[in-house]
C-alpha positions in Angstrom: -17.0 28.6 -60.8 -15.0 25.5 -59.4 -15.4 24.3 -55.6 -12.4 23.2 -53.8 -12.0 21.2 -50.6 -12.1 23.4 -47.4 -8.8 23.6 -45.6 -8.5 23.1 -41.6 -11.0 25.5 -39.9 -9.3 25.6 -36.6 -6.8 24.1 -34.0 -8.3 23.0 -31.1 -5.9 22.9 -28.0 -6.3 20.1 -25.5 -3.8 20.4 -22.3 -3.9 17.9 -19.7 -1.6 16.5 -17.0 -0.8 13.2 -17.2 -3.7 10.7 -16.7 -6.1 13.6 -16.0 -9.2 13.8 -18.1 -9.7 16.9 -20.5 -12.9 18.0 -22.8 -13.7 20.1 -25.2 -17.0 21.1 -26.7 -16.9 21.8 -30.3 -19.9 23.7 -31.6 -22.2 22.6 -34.7 -24.5 25.1 -35.7 -27.1 24.3 -38.3 -28.4 27.3 -40.3 -30.5 25.3 -42.5 -34.4 24.9 -42.5 -34.0 21.2 -42.1 -32.4 18.9 -39.7 -28.6 18.4 -40.0 -26.5 15.2 -39.2 -22.8 15.4 -38.4 -20.5 12.6 -38.5 -17.6 13.1 -36.4 -14.1 11.2 -36.7 -10.8 11.7 -35.0 -7.7 9.8 -36.4 -6.4 9.3 -32.9 -7.7 6.4 -30.7 -7.0 8.3 -27.4 -9.6 11.0 -28.2 -13.1 10.2 -27.6 -16.0 11.6 -29.4 -19.5 11.0 -30.8 -19.9 9.3 -33.7 -23.0 11.1 -35.0 -24.7 14.4 -33.8 -28.1 15.6 -35.0 -28.9 19.0 -34.7 -32.7 20.7 -35.4 -33.4 23.2 -37.9 -31.8 26.9 -37.1 -30.4 24.9 -33.9 -27.0 24.4 -32.5 -25.2 21.2 -31.5 -22.0 20.2 -29.6 -20.1 17.3 -30.0 -18.0 16.9 -26.7 -13.9 15.6 -27.4 -12.5 13.9 -24.3 -8.7 13.0 -23.8 -6.5 11.6 -21.2 -3.2 11.7 -22.0 -1.3 8.3 -20.9 2.2 9.5 -22.1 4.3 12.4 -21.7 4.3 13.7 -25.4 2.6 16.3 -27.8 1.2 15.3 -31.0 -1.4 16.8 -33.4 -4.8 14.6 -34.5 -7.2 15.5 -37.3 -10.9 15.9 -36.5 -13.2 15.4 -39.6 -16.7 16.8 -39.2 -18.9 15.9 -42.2 -22.6 16.3 -43.1 -24.6 15.5 -46.0 -26.4 18.7 -45.7 -23.5 21.1 -45.0 -20.4 19.4 -46.4 -17.1 18.5 -44.6 -15.0 20.6 -41.9 -11.3 19.9 -40.7 -10.2 20.7 -37.6 -6.6 20.1 -36.1 -6.5 18.9 -32.4 -3.1 19.7 -30.7 -2.8 17.3 -27.7 0.0 18.1 -25.1 0.9 16.4 -21.9 1.4 18.7 -19.1 3.9 17.8 -15.9 2.0 15.4 -13.7 1.3 16.4 -10.1 0.2 13.1 -9.1 2.0 11.8 -6.1 1.1 8.1 -4.6 2.8 6.6 -1.4 2.4 3.6 0.8 3.4 2.9 4.1 4.1 -0.2 6.2 5.4 -1.1 9.7 6.6 -4.5 10.4 8.5 -6.2 13.1 11.6 -7.9 12.3 11.0 -11.4 11.3 7.5 -10.8 9.9 6.2 -9.5 6.8 2.9 -7.1 5.7 1.0 -7.3 2.4 0.6 -4.0 0.4 -1.5 -3.2 -2.6 -1.0 -0.7 -5.1 -3.9 0.3 -7.3 -4.1 2.2 -10.7 -6.3 2.5 -13.5 -5.8 1.1 -17.1 -7.1 3.6 -19.6 -6.3 1.4 -22.6 -9.2 -0.3 -24.5 -7.5 -3.6 -24.5 -6.0 -5.8 -21.8 -2.2 -5.0 -20.9 0.4 -6.4 -19.2 2.6 -3.9 -17.1 6.3 -4.4 -16.2 6.9 -4.0 -12.2 10.0 -2.6 -11.0 11.4 -1.6 -7.6 14.3 1.2 -8.3 16.4 0.1 -5.4 16.3 -3.7 -6.5 13.9 -4.5 -3.7 15.4 -3.3 -0.4 12.9 -4.7 2.0 9.9 -4.7 -0.7 9.1 -7.5 -3.1 6.6 -7.9 -5.8 5.9 -10.0 -8.9 7.7 -8.9 -12.2 4.6 -8.6 -14.2 0.8 -7.7 -13.6 -2.1 -7.8 -15.9 -4.7 -5.2 -16.2 -8.4 -5.6 -17.9 -9.3 -3.5 -20.8 -11.0 0.0 -19.8 -14.4 0.0 -21.1 -14.8 3.8 -21.0 -12.7 7.1 -20.1 -12.9 6.1 -16.5 -10.6 3.2 -17.1 -10.2 -0.2 -15.6 -8.7 -0.8 -12.1 -5.8 -3.1 -11.6 -3.5 -3.6 -8.8 0.1 -4.8 -7.8 0.6 -6.7 -4.6 3.7 -6.3 -2.6 5.4 -7.6 0.4 7.4 -5.5 3.0 9.8 -8.0 4.9 12.2 -6.1 6.6 15.8 -7.2 6.9 17.2 -4.9 9.6 15.7 -2.6 12.1 15.3 0.9 10.8 13.3 3.1 8.0 13.3 1.8 4.2 12.4 3.8 1.3 12.0 2.5 -2.5 10.0 3.5 -5.7 7.6 1.5 -7.4 7.3 1.5 -11.2 4.3 0.0 -13.3 4.9 0.8 -16.7 3.8 -0.4 -20.3 4.7 1.1 -23.8 0.9 2.2 -24.5 -0.3 2.5 -21.0 2.3 4.8 -19.7 3.9 4.8 -16.3 2.6 4.8 -12.7 4.9 5.7 -9.9 4.6 5.2 -6.0 7.1 5.8 -3.2 7.1 2.9 -0.8 8.1 3.9 2.8 8.8 0.7 5.6 9.5 0.8 9.0 10.8 -2.1 11.0 10.3 -2.6 14.7 12.4 -5.0 16.8 11.0 -8.5 17.2 8.1 -9.3 19.1 8.2 -11.7 21.9 6.8 -15.0 21.0 5.6 -18.1 23.2 5.2 -19.7 25.7 6.7 -22.7 24.4 6.0 -25.7 26.4 8.8 -28.0 27.1 8.5 -31.2 29.3 10.8 -31.8 32.3 13.5 -33.9 31.3 12.9 -33.5 27.6 13.3 -30.7 25.0 11.6 -28.6 22.3 12.3 -27.5 19.2 12.1 -23.7 18.3 12.2 -22.3 14.9 14.3 -19.3 14.0 14.8 -17.7 10.8 17.8 -15.4 10.1 16.0 -12.6 8.3 19.4 -10.7 7.5 20.7 -10.9 4.0 24.1 -12.1 4.8 25.3 -15.0 7.3 25.2 -14.0 10.9 26.7 -15.2 13.9 23.8 -15.4 16.7 24.4 -15.7 20.6 22.0 -18.3 22.3 21.2 -18.3 25.8 18.2 -19.6 28.2 17.6 -18.8 31.7 17.0 -19.8 34.5 19.4 -22.6 34.6 17.1 -25.2 34.4 16.7 -24.5 30.9 19.7 -24.9 28.4 20.6 -25.0 24.7 23.2 -27.4 22.8 24.9 -24.7 21.1 25.3 -21.2 22.8 26.3 -19.7 19.2 25.3 -20.6 15.5 26.1 -19.1 12.5 23.1 -18.9 10.0 23.3 -18.2 6.3 21.1 -15.1 5.3 17.2 -16.0 5.0 17.7 -19.3 6.1 15.8 -21.1 8.9 17.3 -23.4 11.8 15.6 -25.3 14.7 16.8 -24.3 18.3 16.3 -27.2 20.9 15.9 -26.2 24.2 16.0 -28.6 27.1 14.2 -28.4 30.5 16.1 -30.4 33.3 15.1 -29.1 36.8 17.4 -30.2 39.4 16.7 -32.7 41.9 14.3 -31.3 44.9 13.1 -28.2 42.4 10.1 -27.9 41.0 9.2 -29.8 37.8 7.6 -26.7 36.4 8.8 -23.3 35.7 9.0 -20.2 33.8 11.9 -19.4 31.4 13.0 -17.5 28.6 15.1 -18.2 25.4 17.2 -15.2 24.0 18.7 -15.2 20.4 20.7 -12.2 19.9 22.9 -10.7 17.1 25.1 -7.4 16.5 25.3 -6.8 12.4 27.1 -4.2 10.8 25.3 -1.3 9.7 22.0 -2.2 11.8 21.2 -2.0 15.2 21.7 -4.6 17.7 18.7 -6.8 18.0 17.4 -9.9 20.0 14.6 -12.3 19.8 12.8 -13.4 22.9 10.7 -16.6 23.5 9.0 -17.1 26.4 9.5 -20.9 27.9 7.1 -23.0 30.1 8.6 -25.7 31.7 5.9 -28.3 32.6 5.8 -31.5 34.6 6.1 -35.1 32.4 3.7 -36.7 34.9 
């Protein structure tokens, strides 16, 4: 008689949606009257399994296989179970990724001229530190983020948490939508829909202006392109040097506001500075600054 190596005993099917953990329990029967030790190996680093399982005489043991797909693909791994007492068993493990039902979304609201920080959290399931590329599919309409993010190595099948910090800074009134994609060749792709809503600018102030003097009011053009702004004060005791000014996109200026009450008028007064613009493709918008004219004595 001549003994030949045993062929593949079975094919184990493991199916799971992207980044969802699935498990399979492989039965390890021991028909002997003595304890049996099984060594277990899988030739795919994506599949986790115990290295050794010991089964008592006439007993039944279980080797738990765990797999979490990170990439949308199908592959076959080889599972080898060997025992000094019972020999070697081979199994094919078919690994197939199902469509992901995962839907991530972040929402943000900010007044025009302001910004809000957001954080997208995800998990790195690789057993190594990984650098992920960060992209905004629209090119950054209202949202911005660093080009890469580093994720720590996973210590177990639960993975390690990592995060991407984003900023929502609207450049017009209305709604914004974008898609964040965080990806690496080995770690896979994480996608999140971003929703932003821009509100009218909040009134600011009061800004103190001494009688007979002036105050500098900082103002930023939040639009992407140069805009011609109309600048006005009321009542007449307050004034500005330039009733109109063209400001390049994303640039800041200082608006000088003077307070000169007429003779015989109170040397303190309340007023307001209004900066307004009408930009094609956006709603008319104005910035309001409350003024407080104060006596210089």
